[in-house]
C-alpha positions as CSV (number, residue, x, y, z in Angstrom):
1,M,-7.7,-18.7,-38.1
2,G,-5.5,-21.7,-38.0
3,G,-6.6,-25.0,-36.4
4,N,-4.1,-24.6,-33.5
5,M,-6.3,-21.9,-32.0
6,G,-9.1,-24.3,-31.1
7,G,-10.7,-24.2,-27.7
8,G,-13.7,-26.6,-27.9
9,G,-13.2,-29.4,-30.5
10,K,-15.9,-32.0,-31.0
11,G,-13.6,-35.0,-30.8
12,G,-12.9,-37.1,-27.8
13,D,-9.1,-36.6,-27.7
14,S,-7.1,-34.1,-25.8
15,V,-7.6,-31.4,-28.5
16,A,-11.0,-30.8,-27.0
17,H,-9.4,-29.4,-23.9
18,R,-6.6,-27.4,-25.4
19,T,-6.5,-23.7,-25.8
20,G,-4.0,-23.7,-28.6
21,L,-1.4,-22.0,-26.6
22,E,0.2,-24.9,-24.8
23,D,3.4,-24.7,-26.8
24,S,3.9,-21.0,-26.2
25,I,4.1,-18.7,-23.2
26,T,1.1,-16.6,-22.5
27,I,0.7,-14.9,-19.1
28,H,-1.8,-12.2,-18.3
29,F,-3.5,-11.0,-15.1
30,R,-6.4,-8.9,-14.0
31,F,-7.7,-7.3,-10.8
32,L,-10.9,-8.2,-9.1
33,D,-12.8,-5.0,-10.1
34,S,-11.3,-4.7,-13.6
35,S,-11.9,-7.2,-16.3
36,G,-9.2,-6.0,-18.7
37,L,-6.1,-8.3,-18.9
38,R,-2.7,-6.7,-18.1
39,N,0.9,-7.6,-18.8
40,F,3.9,-7.5,-16.5
41,D,5.8,-4.3,-15.8
42,S,9.3,-4.8,-17.2
43,T,10.8,-1.5,-15.9
44,L,14.4,-2.0,-15.0
45,Y,15.7,1.3,-13.8
46,D,13.1,1.9,-11.0
47,F,14.0,0.0,-7.8
48,T,10.8,1.2,-6.0
49,K,8.9,-1.3,-8.2
50,K,10.5,-4.1,-6.3
51,V,10.1,-2.8,-2.7
52,P,6.7,-1.8,-1.1
53,L,7.6,1.9,-0.6
54,P,7.1,4.6,-3.2
55,W,10.0,7.0,-3.7
56,Y,8.0,9.9,-2.3
57,H,7.3,8.1,1.1
58,Q,9.3,8.5,4.3
59,H,9.6,5.9,7.0
60,L,11.1,6.1,10.6
61,G,14.6,5.0,9.6
62,N,14.1,1.3,8.8
63,L,12.3,-0.6,6.1
64,G,9.0,-1.8,7.7
65,N,8.6,1.0,10.1
66,A,5.6,3.4,10.0
67,S,5.6,5.5,6.8
68,R,4.0,8.5,5.4
69,S,3.7,10.3,2.0
70,L,5.3,13.6,1.3
71,L,2.2,14.4,-0.8
72,F,-1.1,15.4,0.6
73,T,-3.2,12.2,0.3
74,P,-6.4,12.4,2.5
75,I,-8.6,9.4,2.9
76,M,-11.3,9.6,0.2
77,Q,-13.4,6.6,1.0
78,S,-16.7,6.8,2.7
79,G,-18.0,4.4,5.3
80,W,-16.3,2.7,8.2
81,D,-12.5,2.9,8.6
82,H,-10.4,1.7,11.5
83,G,-7.9,4.6,11.1
84,F,-4.5,2.8,11.3
85,H,-2.8,3.6,8.0
86,A,0.9,4.1,8.8
87,Y,1.6,0.6,7.7
88,D,-0.5,0.5,4.5
89,N,2.5,0.1,2.3
90,Y,3.4,-3.2,3.8
91,M,-0.1,-4.7,3.5
92,F,-1.5,-7.2,1.0
93,T,-5.0,-6.0,0.0
94,V,-7.8,-7.4,-2.1
95,A,-7.7,-4.3,-4.4
96,E,-4.2,-5.0,-5.7
97,T,-4.6,-8.8,-5.8
98,R,-3.7,-10.3,-9.2
99,F,-5.7,-13.1,-10.8
100,F,-3.6,-14.9,-13.4
101,N,-4.4,-16.7,-16.6
102,T,-1.3,-18.6,-17.9
103,T,-0.7,-21.5,-20.3
104,R,2.2,-22.7,-18.2
105,P,3.1,-22.7,-14.4
106,Y,4.8,-19.4,-13.6
107,T,7.0,-18.5,-10.6
108,E,8.6,-15.3,-9.3
109,L,11.4,-15.3,-6.8
110,N,12.5,-12.0,-5.3
111,Y,15.2,-11.8,-2.7
112,L,16.8,-8.6,-1.3
113,L,19.7,-8.5,1.1
114,G,20.8,-5.2,2.7
115,S,23.1,-3.8,5.3
116,R,22.5,-4.9,8.9
117,S,20.9,-8.1,7.7
118,E,17.9,-6.4,6.1
119,Q,16.1,-9.0,4.1
120,M,13.0,-9.2,1.9
121,I,11.7,-12.5,0.3
122,N,8.8,-12.5,-2.1
123,I,7.6,-15.7,-3.8
124,V,4.8,-15.9,-6.3
125,H,3.5,-19.0,-8.0
126,T,0.5,-19.5,-10.3
127,Q,-0.7,-22.1,-12.7
128,N,-3.8,-23.2,-14.5
129,V,-5.3,-26.5,-13.4
130,G,-6.8,-27.2,-16.8
131,P,-8.0,-24.4,-19.1
132,L,-10.8,-23.3,-16.7
133,L,-9.2,-22.9,-13.2
134,N,-6.2,-20.9,-12.1
135,L,-4.6,-21.1,-8.7
136,G,-2.1,-18.6,-7.2
137,I,-0.1,-18.2,-4.0
138,Q,2.2,-15.5,-2.7
139,Y,4.3,-15.1,0.4
140,R,6.4,-12.1,1.4
141,L,8.8,-11.6,4.4
142,I,10.3,-8.3,5.4
143,N,12.8,-8.5,8.2
144,S,15.1,-5.7,9.1
145,P,16.9,-5.3,12.5
146,G,17.6,-1.6,11.7
147,L,20.5,0.7,12.6
148,F,19.0,2.3,15.7
149,Q,17.8,0.6,18.9
150,N,14.3,-1.0,19.0
151,A,13.5,-0.2,15.3
152,N,13.5,-3.8,14.1
153,T,10.7,-5.0,11.9
154,N,9.3,-8.4,10.9
155,H,6.4,-8.5,8.5
156,N,4.8,-11.7,7.1
157,N,2.2,-11.6,4.3
158,Y,0.4,-14.4,2.5
159,R,-2.1,-14.6,-0.3
160,F,-4.0,-17.4,-2.0
161,T,-6.2,-16.9,-5.1
162,S,-8.3,-18.9,-7.4
163,W,-10.1,-17.9,-10.6
164,Y,-12.6,-20.3,-12.3
165,Q,-14.5,-19.8,-15.5
166,S,-17.0,-22.4,-16.7
167,K,-16.6,-23.9,-20.2
168,N,-19.7,-22.1,-21.5
169,K,-18.3,-18.8,-20.3
170,R,-21.4,-18.0,-18.2
171,Y,-20.0,-18.5,-14.7
172,Q,-17.0,-17.1,-12.9
173,N,-15.7,-17.6,-9.4
174,F,-13.0,-15.6,-7.6
175,I,-11.6,-16.5,-4.2
176,V,-9.0,-14.5,-2.2
177,L,-7.5,-15.6,1.1
178,L,-5.0,-13.1,2.5
179,G,-3.3,-12.3,5.8
180,N,-0.9,-9.7,7.1
181,K,1.2,-10.1,10.3
182,L,3.1,-6.9,10.9
183,Q,5.5,-6.3,13.8
184,S,7.5,-3.1,14.1
185,G,9.6,-1.9,17.0
186,E,8.7,1.5,18.4
187,N,11.6,3.4,20.0
188,G,10.0,6.8,20.3
189,G,12.9,8.4,18.5
190,I,16.4,9.0,19.7
191,K,16.9,10.9,23.0
192,T,17.5,14.6,22.7
193,D,19.3,15.4,26.0
194,T,22.5,15.7,23.9
195,N,23.5,15.7,20.3
196,Y,24.3,12.0,20.0
197,L,24.6,12.0,16.2
198,D,27.6,14.3,16.2
199,L,29.1,13.2,19.5
200,V,32.3,11.2,19.5
201,G,31.7,7.6,20.7
202,Y,28.3,7.2,19.0
203,E,29.5,6.6,15.5
204,E,28.0,3.1,15.9
205,R,24.4,4.2,15.8
206,S,23.1,1.2,17.7
207,S,24.6,2.7,20.8
208,V,22.5,5.9,20.5
209,P,19.9,5.8,23.4
210,T,16.2,5.9,22.4
211,Q,13.1,7.0,24.2
212,L,11.4,3.5,24.4
213,G,12.5,-0.1,24.9
214,T,15.4,-1.7,26.7
215,A,18.9,-1.5,25.4
216,Q,19.7,-4.6,23.5
217,V,21.6,-6.0,20.6
218,N,19.3,-6.4,17.6
219,S,19.1,-9.9,16.3
220,R,20.5,-10.6,12.8
221,N,18.5,-13.9,12.5
222,F,15.3,-13.4,10.5
223,F,13.9,-16.7,11.8
224,T,13.6,-15.1,15.2
225,T,12.0,-11.8,16.2
226,N,12.3,-10.1,19.5
227,I,10.2,-6.9,19.5
228,G,9.7,-6.0,23.2
229,T,8.1,-2.6,22.5
230,G,6.2,-2.0,19.3
231,T,3.2,-2.1,17.0
232,F,1.6,-5.4,16.2
233,F,-1.0,-5.2,13.4
234,T,-2.6,-8.4,12.2
235,T,-5.3,-8.6,9.5
236,A,-7.0,-11.3,7.5
237,T,-9.6,-11.3,4.7
238,Y,-11.5,-14.2,3.1
239,L,-13.5,-13.2,0.0
240,M,-15.5,-15.1,-2.6
241,R,-17.2,-13.5,-5.6
242,Q,-19.5,-15.4,-8.0
243,Q,-20.8,-14.1,-11.3
244,Y,-23.4,-15.6,-13.7
245,D,-24.0,-14.1,-17.1
246,L,-27.0,-14.1,-19.3
247,G,-26.5,-13.3,-23.0
248,Q,-26.0,-14.7,-26.4
249,K,-23.8,-17.6,-27.6
250,D,-21.7,-17.6,-30.7
251,S,-18.8,-19.5,-32.1
252,I,-16.0,-19.5,-34.7
253,V,-15.8,-22.6,-36.8
254,T,-12.5,-23.6,-38.4
255,D,-11.4,-26.7,-40.3
256,S,-11.0,-28.8,-37.2
257,T,-12.4,-27.0,-34.2
258,V,-15.2,-24.9,-32.9
259,I,-14.2,-22.0,-30.7
260,P,-17.1,-21.1,-28.4
261,L,-17.9,-17.4,-27.8
262,F,-20.3,-15.8,-25.4
263,Y,-21.4,-12.2,-25.2
264,P,-22.9,-11.2,-21.8
265,R,-25.9,-8.9,-21.7
266,L,-26.9,-9.3,-18.0
267,R,-24.6,-10.3,-15.1
268,L,-25.6,-11.3,-11.6
269,E,-22.9,-11.0,-9.0
270,H,-22.6,-11.9,-5.3
271,T,-19.7,-11.1,-3.1
272,I,-19.2,-12.2,0.5
273,S,-16.1,-11.3,2.6
274,Y,-15.0,-11.6,6.2
275,S,-12.2,-9.6,7.6
276,T,-10.5,-9.1,10.9
277,Y,-8.3,-6.2,12.1
278,N,-6.3,-6.5,15.2
279,Y,-4.2,-3.4,16.1
280,R,-2.1,-3.4,19.2
281,F,0.6,-1.3,20.9
282,K,2.5,-3.3,23.5
283,D,5.4,-2.6,25.8
284,N,6.5,-5.9,27.4
285,Q,8.7,-4.2,30.0
286,V,8.2,-0.6,30.7
287,V,11.6,1.0,31.5
288,D,10.8,4.7,31.7
289,S,7.4,5.4,33.3
290,A,8.0,9.1,33.2
291,W,7.9,9.0,29.4
292,Y,4.3,7.6,29.4
293,K,3.3,10.2,32.1
294,N,4.9,13.2,30.4
295,N,3.8,12.4,26.8
296,Y,0.4,10.7,27.3
297,G,-0.7,11.3,30.9
298,I,-0.7,7.6,31.6
299,D,0.6,6.2,35.0
300,V,2.7,3.1,34.4
301,K,4.8,1.4,37.0
302,A,8.4,0.6,35.9
303,P,10.4,-1.5,35.4
304,R,8.2,-4.6,35.5
305,D,4.8,-3.7,34.2
306,T,3.5,-4.6,30.8
307,F,1.4,-2.1,29.0
308,M,-0.9,-2.8,26.0
309,I,-3.9,-1.3,24.3
310,R,-5.8,-2.8,21.5
311,D,-8.6,-2.3,18.9
312,Y,-10.0,-5.5,17.4
313,W,-12.6,-5.4,14.6
314,R,-14.5,-8.1,12.7
315,E,-16.3,-7.2,9.4
316,L,-18.7,-9.3,7.4
317,V,-19.9,-7.8,4.0
318,N,-22.6,-9.3,1.7
319,D,-23.0,-7.6,-1.6
320,F,-25.4,-8.3,-4.5
321,S,-24.9,-6.4,-7.8
322,V,-26.4,-6.5,-11.3
323,Y,-24.5,-5.5,-14.5
324,Q,-26.1,-4.6,-17.9
325,F,-24.0,-4.5,-21.0
326,P,-25.4,-2.2,-23.7
327,D,-23.0,-3.3,-26.4
328,A,-22.9,-7.1,-26.6
329,K,-19.4,-7.1,-28.1
330,N,-17.8,-4.7,-25.6
331,A,-17.4,-6.1,-22.1
332,Q,-15.7,-2.8,-21.1
333,Q,-19.0,-1.0,-21.4
334,F,-21.5,-1.7,-18.6
335,V,-23.8,-0.2,-16.0
336,K,-23.6,-1.7,-12.5
337,V,-25.9,-1.2,-9.5
338,G,-25.8,-3.0,-6.2
339,A,-26.5,-3.1,-2.4
340,S,-24.4,-4.2,0.5
341,L,-24.9,-5.1,4.1
342,Q,-21.9,-4.7,6.4
343,M,-21.9,-6.2,9.9
344,L,-19.3,-4.9,12.3
345,S,-18.3,-6.2,15.8
346,S,-15.5,-4.8,17.9
347,T,-13.6,-5.1,21.1
348,F,-11.7,-2.2,22.6
349,Y,-9.7,-2.3,25.8
350,S,-6.9,-0.7,27.8
351,P,-5.9,-3.3,30.3
352,P,-5.2,-2.3,33.9
353,I,-1.6,-1.6,34.7
354,K,-0.6,-4.3,37.1
355,N,2.0,-7.0,37.6
356,I,0.6,-9.6,35.2
357,S,2.6,-11.3,32.5
358,P,1.7,-10.6,28.9
359,I,1.2,-14.3,28.3
360,L,-1.3,-14.7,31.1
361,F,-3.1,-11.5,30.0
362,L,-3.5,-12.8,26.4
363,Q,-4.6,-16.2,27.7
364,N,-7.3,-14.6,29.8
365,L,-8.5,-12.6,26.9
366,A,-8.6,-15.6,24.6
367,N,-10.6,-17.5,27.2
368,G,-13.2,-14.8,27.4
369,V,-12.2,-13.5,30.8
370,D,-13.8,-10.1,31.4
371,M,-11.0,-7.6,31.7
372,T,-11.3,-4.2,33.3
373,G,-11.7,-1.5,30.6
374,Q,-12.9,-4.0,27.9
375,I,-15.9,-3.0,25.8
376,S,-17.6,-4.9,23.0
377,T,-19.9,-3.4,20.5
378,N,-21.8,-4.3,17.3
379,A,-22.8,-2.1,14.4
380,H,-24.0,-2.3,10.8
381,N,-24.1,-0.4,7.6
382,F,-26.4,-0.6,4.6
383,F,-25.3,1.1,1.5
384,L,-26.1,1.4,-2.2
385,H,-23.6,1.7,-5.0
386,G,-23.5,2.2,-8.8
387,E,-21.0,2.4,-11.6
388,Y,-20.8,3.2,-15.3
389,R,-17.8,2.2,-17.4
390,N,-17.2,2.6,-21.1
391,R,-13.9,1.9,-22.8
392,T,-14.8,2.2,-26.4
393,R,-13.8,-0.5,-28.8
394,N,-11.6,2.0,-30.8
395,K,-9.8,2.7,-27.4
396,K,-10.2,6.5,-27.9
397,W,-12.5,7.1,-25.0
398,D,-12.4,5.7,-21.5
399,I,-15.2,6.9,-19.2
400,E,-15.8,5.9,-15.6
401,A,-18.3,7.1,-13.1
402,S,-19.1,5.5,-9.7
403,G,-20.9,6.4,-6.5
404,K,-21.8,5.0,-3.1
405,F,-24.4,6.1,-0.5
406,Y,-24.8,4.9,3.1
407,V,-28.5,4.6,3.7
408,N,-28.4,3.8,7.4
409,G,-26.2,2.4,10.1
410,L,-23.0,3.5,11.8
411,N,-22.0,5.7,8.8
412,A,-25.4,6.8,7.6
413,G,-25.2,9.8,5.3
414,D,-21.7,9.1,4.1
415,Y,-21.2,9.1,0.3
416,D,-18.6,9.3,-2.4
417,A,-18.8,10.2,-6.1
418,Y,-16.3,9.9,-8.8
419,I,-16.2,10.6,-12.6
420,S,-13.3,10.3,-15.0
421,L,-13.0,11.0,-18.7
422,Q,-10.0,10.0,-20.8
423,R,-9.4,10.7,-24.5
424,F,-6.7,9.5,-26.8
425,L,-5.7,12.5,-28.8
426,G,-3.3,10.8,-31.3
427,Q,0.2,9.5,-31.3
428,R,1.8,13.0,-31.1
429,I,-0.2,14.3,-28.1
430,G,-1.1,11.1,-26.2
431,Y,-3.8,10.9,-23.5
432,L,-5.7,13.5,-21.7
433,R,-7.7,12.6,-18.6
434,A,-9.9,14.8,-16.4
435,A,-11.6,13.7,-13.2
436,F,-13.7,14.8,-10.2
437,Q,-14.1,13.2,-6.8
438,N,-16.1,14.2,-3.8
439,T,-16.3,12.3,-0.5
440,N,-18.4,12.9,2.6
441,R,-17.2,10.6,5.3
442,T,-17.4,9.9,9.0
443,P,-14.0,10.4,10.6
444,S,-12.0,7.2,11.1
445,F,-12.9,5.2,14.2
446,I,-9.7,6.1,16.0
447,Y,-11.3,9.5,16.5
448,D,-14.3,7.9,18.3
449,Q,-14.2,8.0,22.1
450,A,-15.0,4.3,22.2
451,S,-11.6,3.4,20.6
452,S,-8.9,2.3,23.1
453,F,-6.6,4.7,21.3
454,Y,-8.7,7.7,22.3
455,L,-6.6,8.1,25.4
456,P,-8.1,9.2,28.8
457,A,-5.9,12.4,28.7
458,A,-7.5,13.5,25.5
459,T,-10.3,16.1,25.6
460,P,-13.7,14.4,24.6
461,L,-14.8,15.8,21.3
462,T,-17.6,15.1,18.8
463,F,-16.7,15.4,15.2
464,K,-18.7,16.3,12.1
465,K,-18.3,14.5,8.7
466,E,-15.3,15.4,6.6
467,N,-16.0,16.6,3.1
468,I,-13.1,16.5,0.6
469,T,-13.2,17.3,-3.1
470,N,-10.4,16.5,-5.6
471,I,-10.4,17.9,-9.1
472,F,-7.5,16.6,-11.2
473,A,-6.2,16.1,-14.7
474,T,-3.4,14.3,-16.4
475,L,-1.7,14.7,-19.8
476,D,0.4,11.7,-20.8
477,M,2.6,12.1,-23.8
478,P,4.6,8.8,-24.2
479,R,6.1,9.9,-27.5
480,Y,8.0,12.7,-25.7
481,G,8.5,10.9,-22.4
482,L,6.4,13.5,-20.6
483,K,3.6,13.3,-18.1
484,L,1.9,16.4,-16.5
485,S,-0.7,16.2,-13.8
486,G,-2.5,18.5,-11.4
487,S,-4.8,18.1,-8.4
488,Y,-6.8,20.7,-6.6
489,Y,-8.2,19.8,-3.2
490,L,-11.0,21.5,-1.3
491,V,-11.3,20.3,2.3
492,T,-13.8,20.9,5.1
493,N,-13.9,19.4,8.6
494,L,-10.5,17.7,8.3
495,T,-9.9,15.5,11.4
496,Y,-6.3,15.1,12.6
497,F,-4.2,14.7,15.7
498,K,-2.7,18.0,16.9
499,S,-0.4,16.3,19.5
500,R,0.7,12.9,20.5
501,Y,-2.8,11.9,21.7
502,Q,-5.2,14.8,21.2
503,P,-7.6,14.6,18.2
504,E,-8.9,17.8,16.6
505,Q,-11.1,19.0,13.7
506,F,-10.5,22.0,11.5
507,S,-14.0,23.2,10.5
508,S,-13.1,25.9,8.0
509,L,-12.5,25.3,4.3
510,F,-8.9,25.2,3.0
511,N,-7.4,24.4,-0.4
512,L,-4.3,22.6,-1.6
513,L,-2.9,22.6,-5.2
514,R,-0.4,20.0,-6.4
515,V,1.3,20.0,-9.8
516,T,3.5,17.1,-11.0
517,G,5.8,16.8,-13.9
518,E,7.7,13.7,-15.1
519,K,10.1,13.9,-18.0
520,Q,12.8,11.8,-19.6
521,F,15.6,13.6,-21.5
522,K,18.0,11.8,-23.8
523,L,21.6,12.8,-23.2
524,G,23.1,12.0,-26.6
525,R,22.4,8.9,-28.7
526,R,24.2,6.2,-26.8
527,G,21.6,5.3,-24.2
528,W,22.3,8.0,-21.6
529,N,19.2,9.5,-20.0
530,W,18.1,12.0,-17.4
531,R,14.8,11.2,-15.7
532,T,13.2,13.8,-13.5
533,W,10.1,13.9,-11.2
534,V,9.1,17.3,-9.8
535,I,6.2,17.9,-7.5
536,L,5.0,21.3,-6.4
537,Q,2.5,21.7,-3.6
538,Q,1.0,24.8,-2.0
539,R,-1.7,25.1,0.6
540,A,-4.1,28.1,0.6
541,G,-5.8,28.8,3.9
542,D,-5.0,27.9,7.5
543,G,-5.6,24.1,7.3
544,P,-3.6,21.7,9.6
545,V,-1.6,20.4,6.7
546,N,2.1,21.1,6.0
547,V,3.8,19.9,2.8
548,P,7.1,20.6,1.2
549,L,6.9,23.2,-1.6
550,I,9.1,21.0,-3.9
551,T,9.7,17.3,-3.9
552,T,11.9,15.9,-6.6
553,R,13.7,12.8,-7.8
554,N,16.3,12.7,-10.5
555,M,18.1,9.8,-12.1
556,I,21.1,10.3,-14.5
557,G,22.4,7.1,-16.0
558,Y,22.7,4.6,-18.9
559,D,20.0,2.3,-20.2
560,G,20.9,-0.2,-22.9
561,N,22.7,-3.5,-23.5
562,L,26.4,-2.4,-23.9
563,G,26.5,-4.4,-27.2
564,F,25.4,-7.7,-25.6
565,K,22.3,-9.3,-27.2
566,N,20.7,-10.8,-24.1
567,L,21.7,-8.1,-21.6
568,A,19.6,-5.1,-20.5
569,I,21.4,-2.9,-18.0
570,S,20.6,0.4,-16.2
571,F,23.2,2.2,-14.0
572,G,23.8,5.7,-12.8
573,L,23.2,8.1,-9.9
574,E,19.8,8.8,-8.2
575,A,19.0,11.8,-6.0
576,K,15.9,12.7,-4.0
577,Y,15.2,15.9,-2.2
578,F,12.4,17.9,-0.6
579,T,12.5,21.5,0.6
580,A,12.3,22.4,4.3
581,Y,8.9,22.3,5.9
582,K,7.2,21.6,9.2
583,A,6.8,17.9,8.8
584,P,4.4,15.8,10.8
585,A,5.8,14.2,14.0
586,Y,5.1,10.6,15.0
587,S,3.2,9.3,18.0
588,P,4.2,5.6,18.7
589,L,1.6,4.8,21.2
590,I,-1.3,5.5,18.8
591,G,0.5,4.7,15.6
592,Q,-0.3,8.1,14.0
593,Y,1.6,11.0,12.4
594,Y,0.4,14.2,14.0
595,F,0.4,17.8,12.9
596,Q,3.1,20.1,14.3
597,D,3.8,23.7,13.3
598,T,6.9,24.7,15.3
599,V,9.9,22.6,14.2
600,N,11.2,23.1,10.6
601,V,12.5,19.8,9.1
602,K,15.1,19.8,6.4
603,L,17.5,17.4,4.8
604,R,21.2,18.0,5.4
605,T,21.9,17.1,1.8
606,P,19.8,15.4,-1.0
607,E,19.6,11.6,-0.6
608,M,22.1,10.1,-3.1
609,S,22.4,6.6,-4.4
610,L,24.5,4.7,-7.0
611,Y,22.7,1.9,-8.7
612,M,23.3,-0.9,-11.2
613,H,20.3,-3.0,-12.3
614,F,20.6,-5.6,-15.1
615,R,18.6,-8.3,-16.7
616,I,19.7,-11.4,-18.5
617,K,16.6,-13.0,-20.1
618,S,14.4,-13.7,-17.1
619,F,17.0,-13.0,-14.4
620,N,17.2,-9.6,-12.8
621,A,19.7,-8.3,-10.3
622,Y,20.0,-5.0,-8.4
623,V,23.1,-3.6,-6.7
624,R,22.8,-0.3,-4.9
625,A,24.8,2.0,-2.6
626,E,22.3,4.3,-0.9
627,N,22.6,7.4,1.4
628,L,26.1,8.3,0.0
629,N,25.2,11.9,1.0
630,T,25.8,10.9,4.7
631,F,29.6,10.7,4.2
632,N,31.4,12.8,6.8
633,V,34.7,14.1,5.4
634,S,36.1,15.2,8.7
635,K,35.4,11.8,10.5
636,G,35.8,9.5,7.5
637,G,32.5,7.7,8.0
638,F,28.8,7.9,6.9
639,T,27.5,9.7,10.0
640,K,25.7,12.8,8.6
641,N,22.3,11.2,8.9
642,N,19.3,13.0,7.4
643,I,16.3,13.4,9.8
644,P,13.1,13.6,7.7
645,T,10.9,13.0,10.8
646,I,11.6,14.7,14.1
647,N,13.9,12.5,16.3
648,Y,13.9,9.7,13.7
649,P,17.2,9.7,11.7
650,Y,17.7,7.8,8.5
651,P,20.7,5.3,8.4
652,G,24.0,6.1,6.9
653,L,25.5,4.1,4.0
654,Q,23.3,1.1,3.0
655,I,24.4,-1.5,0.5
656,R,21.5,-3.5,-1.1
657,V,21.8,-6.5,-3.4
658,G,18.7,-8.1,-4.8
659,I,17.6,-10.6,-7.4
660,F,14.3,-11.1,-9.2
661,W,13.9,-14.3,-11.2
662,S,10.9,-15.5,-13.1
663,F,10.4,-19.1,-14.2
664,V,8.1,-20.6,-16.8
665,N,7.9,-24.3,-16.3
């Protein structure tokens, strides 16, 4: 090796603190529970990489509203769970937090501007403070007034990270501070007393009356937010992980430097985290008390009363784990065992319906004033966990096995088990992966009668533990641009909502099979491609799950540089479609999608978009015209709205322009 690769010279000058990469650009990142370093995804054609909503997800008509997957995706995590997942796509989490290692300060700026003043801002900055410590910060804003009344959203997310590694390579420290403040208007869907979408005079969709909220003009200023009726979900997590390694030291000696090496054999790890979860539904000025009475059995006086219900959780987790590395020179092979103590405290309340301002009510709550209907509880969990990982040095095998068992506490008896084997079968065939997962879990706490969202009108029920098994396999053939996968679910005691407020459990066993294919076809030799995603799903048995038989996405377009050296461009037509099925309906008061088996939901036409994405060095731009399928020939406007969720139409034509710019200072 050359002398410029030194990392621990003996002299007293600055060379002793150089990594040898100061004059080049080297940026990698890792996740908290994966030690392998990763590179950035440079995919240009896929716009969903830049917005927090996968292509197979549906929302309630506005970016930031509650969303759901068209795929069957049950919760397969044992232990305590609050139960509010309709906004998961918009959350920052510890699991997807990136820890960077960079030789120069690095910044990402992402700005999206859409129709009706839809805006998304995402800023990432990271830099190494010396060769041992990296600091990172991220902020994201999603603000969208929406097309229909009372569907406006305003989400703020922040994240701070630090990653420190001692000079002798024995000690590492990871810190994550993150928060999510999500605010989403709830309009209950459009009114159904007449066909407003096809009625003359309602071409301007903001004039279509909705079930909830007062009639108002949505603000186009993202610095102000006025959500009178909606969901307010605030979370925060503060985590620190420390690791200390025991093992053998080594070094590489060159002509001028000594590069220290360290091979861990035993690792001691301590992780402590504190999290809060504050979920609220609030209606600042009830307009239609009959709506609450007819749909939820709740008596609310209108028009002056404020109505709010809330679940608030605090979680403290202490974990101690030990790693053993059988192969000193392969950090990707290890055995891990650990134990965790989880402390939970909670406050549930449904405030009395009376003439009290929301400000006064919140002040009383913050000052500890005992409110009628307020209940505070404490609970704990003690669980054991283990993991085996082996990614062989020749990179042909990747084996992962993990398990968790709750010994006692609130979720005693819960467990989950997972095993995955991946084999590289050569350049021609690619990778084959097979996996098995089984989870035995207590239903989410929203199904517990102590929750404020277990409404008084609901029949009191006691639920058994859910048991879900998933057997799946994937064949990835990069050489042919082909990926095939299949999942087979076996489900017992699935808990769900069968109406706007009534929970239920299906005790019998049912199965669901999902087969997915992804393929890229070359259309000639000049950069034209057809990319297709096809998902087939079929339920066997009478389980309370409805899914579309076929879900598909297709992109036909050009990918290349048009003869310009520094240009990369992708443009074409994108179409998404799913076959008719009895899609879940949405209950705004409890923030849940619920099972319905009477109304068939289908798209008027496939969702169609024209796109042009291009990159010039580190500058990326996106120009899109979406929902072209809503064009109404007879009326000359984009008024043939698709309705993928009952009473929640998608907008008509949307123009989106975005930039993504990365800087290396």
